[in-house]
PAMARFI-880841 format. One record per residue (C-alpha): x, y, z; residue in one letter. Coordinates in steps of 0.02 Angstrom, whole numbers, plus 50000, padded with zeros to 5 digits. Example, Ala and Ser with C-alpha at 12.3 -4.5 7.8 and 13.67 -1.06 7.14 Angstrom:
506154977550390a/506844994750357s/
***
This chain:
499845100750704m/499635104550521p/500185094750375l/501025104350254q/501645102350081f/502835110949970v/502625108349810l/503365112149647d/501925113249521n/500145123149554p/499135112349683s/497575114649770r/496705106049898v/495085096749838e/493595093249964i/492545077049947i/491585074150074g/492575075150236d/494215071150155t/495375084650073s/496435079649921y/497985084049872v/498115088449668t/499795091649570i/499005100949413q/497415093049448s/497885076849466r/497465068149653v/498995061349710v/498755057849889a/497435061450032d/497665070850201s/497195054050311n/498775044450222d/499955057650219l/499885064150397a/501255064150464g/502345072350298f/503175086850303t/503805087950118v/504855101950050k/505245102149873t/504755119349786g/503835132849803s/501895131449838v/501335126350002a/499625117950050v/499215115050211t/498115098750256l/497465094850442k/498165081250526k/497265063250589d/497495065750775p/497585046050775v/499335048550690d/499785062450822v/501415055250851g/502035044050723r/503535049450612r/503765043950433h/505325046550293t/504585059350176p/504345055949988p/505585065949894v/504425067949745q/502355066449791t/502035048749702p/500545049749603r/499385039749708l/497595037749760r/496935024149886l/495225020049954k/494615026250098p/495115016550239k/493795003150251a/493634984650254p/494534976050075h/493234978749952s/493604973849761g/495254968049678y/496154982849703v/496464995149866d/496825009949744g/497965013449591a/499635019349571w/500395029149399w/502365027049405p/503425037549310h/504425024649257s/504695004049251a/506155004549357d/505394998949502l/506675002249624t/506595022049558a/504895021949599e/504685010949768l/505395024749884p/504365036549878d/502685026449834l/503185015549990l/503425032150117s/501715036950072v/500925017250097l/501835014550260s/500855029150345v/499325016150335r/500344999750331l/501495002550438g/503404995950415p/503424987550243i/504474973250223g/504054963550064r/503314972849904v/502654957749754i/502734962449562y/502274954549395n/504094950449333v/503644953749162n/503094973349198e/504574980149266w/506294981049245a/507174968049344k/507504973349512p/508744967049664p/508064955149771a/508074968349910k/508284985549912f/508664997850076a/507005012250095t/506655023350234g/508115016150346g/507464997350322r/507804982250207t/506254978850098v/506144961750007r/505674960949810l/504804945549750d/504314946549578g/503084932549500y/502194926849323r/500774923449403l/500684939349489q/499034946249425p/499594959249292a/499614977749314n/499644977449484t/500794977749656v/500454971549829e/501384980749969a/501374970050124l/501784976350283g/502604968050444l/500984967550528n/500354956750386y/499274971550314n/499314973750126r/498894986149998i/498684980549824v/498724993549664l/498244991849522l/499695000649408v/499285013349275v/500615010849120s/501785028349134p/501545030448953r/499705034849011a/498955051348949e/498835061749089p/496815061949072d/496455043149057q/497585041049206a/496855052249302h/494965043649262a/495815026049302i/496425031149474m/494835040149524m/493745025749489t/495105013249570a/495005022849720a/493085023949747g/492555016249900p/491305004049818d/492255002149667n/492274980149615a/492954983249447l/494164970149372t/495904976349333v/495554973949160d/493704983549162s/494864998649269l/496205000349123l/495055002749005k/494045017749082i/494085034948982s/493945051849045a/492285052448971e/491865034949093e/492455042249255q/491335037049391e/491005051649506t/491805047749683p/490685048449829v/
***
């Protein structure tokens, strides 16, 4: 059964290698492997992606608003981060439900999120989303500009967090580079990338 997205903004599917990427206004937000199983209906433009047969039968709570997210392909962990996320605000509890609904496709049920306490408006210790209670742990020593999502199966995803105030072109360049399969740049190096310096995805 094909995967259908109905999105507010003009959208398209970009093919890179054997992966289809959903883009909104030329910004990659997710790929077909990570979003298999979702049906999102928030507007009038439909985009249909092929479902990954491995995920047939899996059900996930769809995001209300597709997060601005780019993940590395599924592979052994490499580099400092597994992808990049560009939230809309510094309100972690407002931003997390849509993000976790997408990450749960790869991680399964998510039980904990770790963040840098100096970078977000103070959230509660726990909050409910997708029918589960998720523990939120803020630490001053958590690497700056990152969040970690931990699944109940002990798998984790570490994301570079792009500032909500970033310019769209720079945010897009950072996200594309961070999600490159061979990217091993540090968080600081990734955040200094400009649109002109963007690495071409493989």
